[in-house]
Each structure stands twice: as C-alpha cells, then as structure tokens.
C-alpha positions as CSV (number, residue, x, y, z in Angstrom):
1,M,24.9,-39.3,-51.4
2,P,22.3,-36.3,-50.0
3,A,19.7,-39.3,-49.7
4,M,22.3,-41.9,-48.4
5,V,23.8,-39.4,-45.3
6,L,20.3,-38.0,-44.4
7,T,18.7,-41.8,-44.2
8,R,21.8,-43.4,-42.4
9,Y,22.5,-40.6,-40.3
10,R,19.4,-38.5,-39.7
11,N,18.6,-39.9,-35.8
12,S,22.0,-38.9,-34.9
13,I,21.6,-34.8,-35.7
14,C,19.2,-33.2,-33.4
15,Y,17.6,-29.8,-33.0
16,I,18.8,-27.9,-30.1
17,Y,16.5,-25.2,-28.2
18,G,17.7,-23.2,-25.3
19,V,16.7,-20.0,-23.0
20,Y,19.3,-17.9,-21.6
21,H,19.9,-14.3,-19.9
22,V,22.1,-11.8,-19.3
23,G,21.5,-9.5,-16.0
24,F,22.1,-8.7,-12.7
25,P,21.5,-9.8,-9.5
26,N,18.2,-9.0,-7.7
27,H,17.0,-7.3,-11.3
28,R,15.0,-8.3,-14.1
29,P,17.5,-9.4,-17.3
30,G,18.6,-7.3,-19.5
31,L,18.6,-9.6,-22.2
32,R,16.5,-12.8,-22.3
33,A,16.0,-15.0,-25.8
34,R,15.8,-18.1,-27.0
35,I,18.0,-20.0,-29.1
36,S,17.7,-22.6,-32.5
37,G,20.5,-24.4,-33.4
38,T,21.5,-28.2,-34.7
39,G,24.0,-30.6,-33.0
40,F,25.4,-34.3,-34.3
41,L,26.2,-37.3,-32.2
42,V,30.4,-37.5,-32.3
43,G,30.8,-40.4,-29.7
44,K,28.6,-41.9,-27.0
45,G,26.7,-39.8,-24.9
46,L,28.8,-36.5,-26.6
47,L,27.3,-33.9,-28.9
48,A,29.3,-31.5,-31.2
49,T,27.8,-28.1,-32.3
50,N,28.5,-24.5,-32.2
51,R,29.8,-22.5,-29.6
52,H,27.5,-19.9,-30.3
53,V,24.7,-22.3,-29.6
54,A,25.9,-24.0,-26.8
55,E,27.1,-20.6,-25.0
56,P,24.4,-18.4,-26.8
57,W,26.0,-15.2,-25.7
58,Y,29.4,-15.9,-27.6
59,E,30.2,-12.8,-29.9
60,D,26.8,-11.6,-29.5
61,S,27.1,-7.7,-28.9
62,E,24.2,-7.3,-27.0
63,A,25.3,-9.6,-24.8
64,D,29.0,-8.7,-24.8
65,A,27.7,-4.5,-23.8
66,L,25.7,-6.1,-20.7
67,M,28.6,-7.8,-19.5
68,R,31.2,-5.5,-19.9
69,R,29.0,-3.3,-17.0
70,G,29.1,-6.6,-15.2
71,A,26.6,-8.4,-16.2
72,A,26.3,-12.4,-15.5
73,P,25.2,-14.4,-18.7
74,Q,23.0,-17.7,-17.7
75,L,21.7,-20.6,-19.3
76,E,18.0,-21.1,-18.4
77,K,17.4,-24.2,-20.2
78,L,19.0,-26.5,-23.2
79,I,17.1,-29.4,-25.0
80,A,17.8,-31.5,-27.9
81,F,15.1,-32.9,-29.8
82,F,16.4,-36.1,-31.6
83,P,14.3,-37.4,-34.5
84,G,12.3,-40.4,-33.2
85,S,12.2,-39.4,-29.6
86,P,8.5,-38.1,-28.5
87,T,10.5,-36.1,-25.3
88,P,13.5,-34.2,-25.7
89,I,16.4,-34.6,-23.9
90,T,18.7,-32.2,-21.4
91,I,22.1,-31.1,-22.7
92,T,25.1,-29.8,-21.1
93,P,27.9,-27.7,-22.8
94,I,31.1,-29.0,-21.5
95,I,34.0,-28.3,-23.7
96,L,34.1,-25.0,-25.2
97,S,37.1,-24.1,-28.0
98,A,39.0,-21.0,-27.1
99,N,39.4,-20.2,-30.3
100,T,37.0,-21.6,-32.8
101,D,33.2,-21.8,-33.3
102,L,33.0,-25.0,-31.4
103,A,31.7,-26.8,-28.6
104,L,31.1,-30.1,-27.1
105,L,28.1,-31.2,-25.1
106,R,27.1,-34.3,-23.3
107,V,23.5,-36.1,-23.7
108,E,22.1,-36.6,-19.9
109,S,20.2,-39.6,-21.4
110,T,20.6,-42.0,-24.3
111,P,18.2,-41.0,-27.3
112,P,15.9,-43.9,-28.4
113,F,17.0,-46.2,-31.4
114,N,20.6,-46.1,-30.1
115,P,21.6,-43.4,-33.0
116,Q,25.5,-44.2,-34.2
117,A,27.9,-41.6,-34.1
118,L,28.8,-39.8,-37.0
119,P,31.9,-40.8,-39.1
120,L,34.5,-37.8,-39.1
121,A,36.9,-37.4,-42.1
122,N,40.8,-38.1,-41.6
123,S,41.6,-36.1,-44.5
124,S,41.2,-32.7,-46.2
125,T,38.7,-32.5,-48.9
126,P,39.5,-30.1,-52.2
127,P,37.3,-27.5,-53.4
128,G,34.7,-28.2,-56.1
129,D,33.7,-31.5,-54.0
130,L,29.8,-32.0,-53.5
131,V,29.0,-31.2,-49.9
132,T,25.6,-31.8,-47.9
133,V,24.4,-29.9,-45.2
134,I,22.1,-31.5,-42.5
135,G,20.3,-29.5,-40.2
136,Y,17.4,-27.3,-38.6
137,P,17.1,-24.2,-40.7
138,M,14.4,-21.9,-39.3
139,G,14.1,-24.3,-36.4
140,I,10.7,-24.6,-35.6
141,A,9.3,-22.7,-38.0
142,G,10.9,-24.5,-40.7
143,M,9.5,-27.8,-39.3
144,V,6.0,-26.6,-39.0
145,A,6.4,-25.3,-42.4
146,K,6.5,-28.9,-43.8
147,S,4.5,-30.8,-41.8
148,P,0.7,-32.2,-43.0
149,P,-1.5,-29.6,-43.5
150,A,-3.5,-30.4,-40.2
151,V,-0.6,-29.9,-38.3
152,Y,0.4,-26.6,-40.2
153,E,-3.0,-25.2,-39.7
154,R,-2.8,-25.8,-35.8
155,L,0.8,-24.6,-35.3
156,A,1.6,-22.1,-37.7
157,Y,0.6,-19.2,-35.9
158,R,1.2,-20.1,-32.1
159,H,3.9,-18.4,-30.3
160,D,4.9,-20.8,-28.1
161,D,8.0,-22.8,-29.7
162,I,8.9,-25.0,-26.8
163,G,5.2,-26.2,-27.1
164,A,5.4,-26.5,-30.9
165,A,8.4,-28.6,-30.7
166,N,6.8,-31.0,-28.0
167,E,3.9,-31.4,-30.5
168,L,6.1,-32.1,-33.3
169,A,8.2,-34.7,-31.5
170,A,5.2,-36.3,-30.2
171,L,3.8,-37.0,-33.5
172,S,7.3,-37.7,-34.9
173,L,8.0,-34.8,-36.9
174,I,11.1,-33.7,-35.6
175,R,13.4,-33.9,-39.1
176,P,16.3,-32.2,-40.6
177,S,16.2,-31.1,-44.0
178,A,19.4,-31.8,-46.2
179,T,20.8,-29.0,-48.7
180,V,23.5,-29.5,-51.6
181,G,26.3,-27.6,-52.8
182,H,30.0,-27.4,-53.7
183,L,32.9,-26.4,-51.2
184,G,33.9,-23.5,-52.9
185,D,37.3,-22.8,-51.1
186,V,39.0,-23.9,-47.7
187,V,41.3,-21.3,-45.6
188,G,43.3,-22.6,-42.8
189,E,40.2,-24.2,-40.7
190,K,37.6,-22.4,-42.4
191,L,35.1,-23.7,-45.3
192,I,33.3,-22.1,-47.7
193,Y,30.3,-23.7,-49.6
194,D,27.5,-22.8,-51.6
195,A,24.8,-24.9,-49.5
196,P,22.3,-22.6,-48.3
197,T,21.0,-22.6,-44.5
198,A,19.5,-20.2,-42.3
199,H,19.4,-19.1,-38.5
200,G,19.1,-22.5,-36.7
201,G,21.0,-24.9,-39.1
202,S,24.2,-23.5,-36.9
203,G,26.2,-27.0,-35.8
204,G,24.9,-29.1,-38.4
205,P,27.0,-31.7,-40.1
206,V,28.4,-31.0,-43.3
207,F,29.4,-34.0,-45.7
208,N,31.7,-34.8,-48.6
209,S,30.5,-36.7,-51.1
210,R,31.8,-40.0,-49.6
211,G,29.2,-39.2,-46.2
212,E,31.7,-38.1,-43.9
213,V,31.7,-35.2,-41.5
214,I,34.3,-32.2,-43.2
215,G,33.0,-29.7,-41.0
216,I,30.3,-28.1,-38.7
217,N,28.0,-25.6,-39.9
218,A,28.7,-21.7,-38.4
219,A,27.4,-19.1,-40.0
220,Y,26.3,-17.1,-44.0
221,I,27.0,-14.0,-45.5
222,D,23.6,-12.5,-45.9
223,G,22.7,-11.6,-49.7
224,F,25.3,-14.0,-51.0
225,S,24.1,-17.6,-51.6
226,G,27.7,-19.1,-51.9
227,G,29.0,-17.5,-48.9
228,T,28.1,-20.3,-46.2
229,L,30.7,-20.7,-43.9
230,G,31.8,-23.9,-41.7
231,V,34.5,-25.3,-39.2
232,S,36.8,-27.6,-40.7
233,V,36.3,-31.1,-38.3
234,Q,39.8,-31.1,-38.1
235,A,39.3,-28.0,-35.4
236,L,37.2,-30.5,-33.0
237,Q,40.0,-33.1,-32.6
238,P,41.5,-31.3,-29.6
239,L,37.9,-30.9,-28.1
240,L,37.2,-34.7,-28.6
241,E,40.6,-35.9,-27.0
242,A,40.1,-33.2,-23.8
243,A,36.9,-34.7,-23.6
244,A,38.0,-38.4,-23.7
245,K,40.8,-37.2,-21.2
246,R,37.9,-35.8,-19.0
247,S,35.9,-39.4,-19.0
248,S,39.4,-41.0,-18.4
249,R,39.6,-39.2,-15.2
250,A,36.2,-40.0,-13.9
251,E,36.1,-43.2,-14.8
252,D,40.0,-43.5,-12.7
253,K,38.1,-41.4,-9.8
254,S,35.3,-43.9,-10.2
255,A,37.1,-47.3,-9.6
256,V,37.0,-48.8,-6.4
257,P,40.2,-51.2,-5.2
258,H,40.0,-54.4,-4.3
C-alpha cells in the first residue's frame, strides 16, 4: 500500500516554500523567517495544507508577541514545487479554518502532467489500521540528503534554500518521502499515529490501508516516536464546501447575460 499511494499520488503532493515577516510600518521587520511544508491537491486548482503553513505566524509565540504590540504579519513569498515540474508555482491562501490547523490554497497555474486530486475518506478509520504519511520532512535538507552524490556535494553546504529548490526542481529531484506506521488513537478530529515525520512534513496527506486520505499531518511530540499528530479529513469538509460556494459565486458574477 505505501508503494501504491506513493507511485499513484506522488505528483499531487507538493513541497511548499515561503518567506514571511512581522513588523511595524517604516521599520525593519522584528521577525523574518522561511517556512517549509507539504500540500496536496484536493480539487482542480485547490491545495490542502496546515494553517500554520499557509499562515506561518499562526500560533507562533514570537509573532504573537509582536502582533500584540501592533506589528502586522505579511507573506512575502509562497510557492509550491510539484514533482516533475521544473519551476515553482505561486499559491495563494483562500480559506483558513477558524478552529483547526487547516487551510486551502489556490494553485495559480496548472502543474505539469495534470496531477489528480487525492481521494478523501468518507468514513472514519479505526485505531490499529496501517497508515502512510507522505511529505517533505526536513524540507530542502531532506531532499538534498537523498540526492545523487554529485548533486549532494554541490548543494549540501549552500545556505540558499530557494536556489537549491530551483536546482532540485530542474533536475526532477523534488520527490516526497513516505513513512509508515499505525493509527494509535482517534480523539475527536485529532489523529495520533506512529509514522515518523519532521519539520517540513506539515500538511502532508495521511493515508489509510485502502489508499484514502484520512487526515492532514500537523505536528509531532518531540522525544516520543508514537506521538505524531494529524487533523481528520472530516475537518476539511467545511473548507471544501466554502471553496465550492466561493467558486460558484465567482462563476455567477462572470456570466454574461444574453
């Protein structure tokens, strides 16, 4: 099953790179940082990920401290690298969940090979089931580490993530990784499993043994290999419905009466 979902859906799972800052007008930003994450297609031009990837200052204590003093956050760059695509694609957050760590983004152009939307599970998965998590743990560093020796030697010690990402994309080396484990528990909309992950894996799909997405990888408990946390795909449904309504309204406005 891990081989099946990785082979079938690899091109629908992208690496997300971004830059953001939090600061005051006419002042140097008090915080400026890069982000790495994972996203996956859930519809035509529609990408799912974590809110803390789409809005990286979300639940960030350093950013919160600045914003309480009146600072404003701003995304400088948010792009997606799809496997098989030699160049990144701009993505734009369109719907952020108010109560879960989920977000939907619009893909501003069509990825090559027209990758398919991932199948979302319609029913809950019982604890004990096999799960596969696909994503980009460790971000650029993880992809460089598994690149061919000549590429590794060239990129391993560079401190230019976006330059390295562009070079990996040009060489068709943007490739997600899969880890396998078991679903340990389900508590409301929270999934707990032991498939390992790391920074950069946030937002990746969590598949059940039938190859359906049951959740979105969100976090891990440091020091506990069985404590990887995800958000149930059921929590994504209200966002998908809101996106469908928004799309329908946009089509109505663009319609020209005869």
